[in-house]
Phi, psi and omega in degrees: 000318180297319178296324178292321177297317181291334182279343181267122181303331181287337183234009186297332182262006182294125178295137181230126173241126178269124176245109191210160177277351180282103187252006178289150180303319181297325178294317179296319179298316180296318181296313181291325178293331179287345177122006178291145178275334180205165186216121182234132185260138174284150354290151186234160177263129184301319181298321179293320179298314179298319180296320180291322177298313180298317180296317180295318178296320179296314179297320180296318179295316180295323179296318181292336181276346184282135177291127179293337181279315186252344183075012182262151179292156185257207192300314182297317179293326177297313180297320179295322180298316179293318179300320179299319181289327175297314180295325180286344179073025181262155174288141181209164176232146176241123178248132179249120187239137167213171185265123176289137177060033178296326180300326180296328178293312179297318181293324184279318188244345184100165187291335180295313176294325177300319177298328178296322178293319178296316178297322179296320178294319178300317180293320179296316179294320179297316178298322179293319179297317179295321185293328183285346174072213184271152355293151186297130174274156181251142179232127179229159181243108181293320182146156181058231179259019182260129179229159177229136171243143174234122186208179174287148182305322182284356176268349186301308185296308180295326182291311183291322180298316180293318182297318181298310181298315181297314183292316181299323177294317180292319182297324180303324182286345182270345177280154170297145184309319181297314179295319181297317184291324180272349173083017177196163173246150178257132182230146179256125180278185185295336180270001180085006180280134178277127175234157181253141176234124180295163179296156186293149173223184180243141169245128183231122175252138186232129171251145184237137175247120182240178184294337181286319182207105185265151169287137176254346181239123179305324181295329178293315179298319179293321181296319179294319178297320178295321177298317180290331176296323176298321177297316180299324182291341179279354181257151179287149177069187176291136187212142176245117179253120183252132177290116182252017182277000182248015174080012180243132180248000000 
C-alpha cells in the first residue's frame, strides 16, 4: 500500500507512519524501504504516537517549503522567523534582495543558466551570513531571484557589502567571455530591434525594527523592505536602500 501511495503523484508526499506488531529489524527495514517516514511497534504509548505524528507532519511541511534549487526555506518559514523575533522583543532588520536585469540572463542564455545565477546568489548570501557570525542571521528564498535575510541591524552593512562583492564576482564567471568583456549582452526584442542590457547587479531593500517603533506584523516588515528594494532599483549598480523613517541608521 505504501509503495502504491508513493507511486501516485497525488499521494507521493503523504506522510506515512507504520504502527504494527512486526518488531523484527528486517520488518522495520522493509517498512522504511517501502517509503514509510517512521515505524512504531506495538504495544505503543499514545503520547509517543502523537509526538511522532506531530514531528512527521512538521518535517513534511518544512520539506515542502524548501526551495529545490537553493535548499533554502520559503515564505512560511520567513514569516515565522520574523514573528519569532517580534515575540522575543529584539531589534532586527529584514533585507529583500533580487537580481537586477535577471530577465536579460534568461532571455540571452535560457533558464538553465538563469538558475546558475540564482544558485550563485544563494551561495554568496550564505557565505555572507556565515561571515557576520553571531547572533545567527536567517536566509530564505522567496522564489525566482528573490531572497530575504533577517538579521540584527548592525549586521546589515557587513552582510550586504560582502554579498554584493561576492555575487558580482561569481556572476562575471557565468557570462560568456564576449559578453563579460564588453560589459553587456545584446538582445533582440519582438520588433527585431537589438537592445543592450548591462551585466547583473543586486538591489537590496532593508526595513528596520527598533525600540522606538516595532513592526508587529511580519508582512509589514517585508512590505517596507520590498518598497525600499524598489528605491534601490532606481539607483545605478548594486545598491542597498535602508528605510530611515524609523529613526535607525
